[in-house]
C-alpha angles and dihedrals in degrees: 000000000000112000123206130191105223147144127272115200118236135159135062131315111290089004105080127183123178139210118218105223142171107235141164107268091232096057120095122262096261094027133100121331136185102223141352112239101178148304137272126198108186094184096045130247099283143343088274090057106035096163120106115266124211124187115176129167099229094195093058092044092051090049092055094042089051090053091055103264113160117222122216117241094262094046090049089056090049091050089051090051092051093045097241094113092055091051091049093049092048093050091046093055094053 
């Protein structure tokens, strides 16, 4: 089973929020997933806080990356923003 780290769309119409999940690569975008790794709100939480918000559990992300899960391009950028990708790259080079 090939596992991908990818986004699942949530939220209201025109106000998306996403979950970062580990899922089987054959399952549909909003279908079944194995574990939730975090959340991503590209439009911010509210009008008072319009900046993008990223919350990722780095321990879970590192566990899945260590087991061979492949992140999508967007999730890889989010992992770089949270610092998990740097930790994974450093542990991989040792």
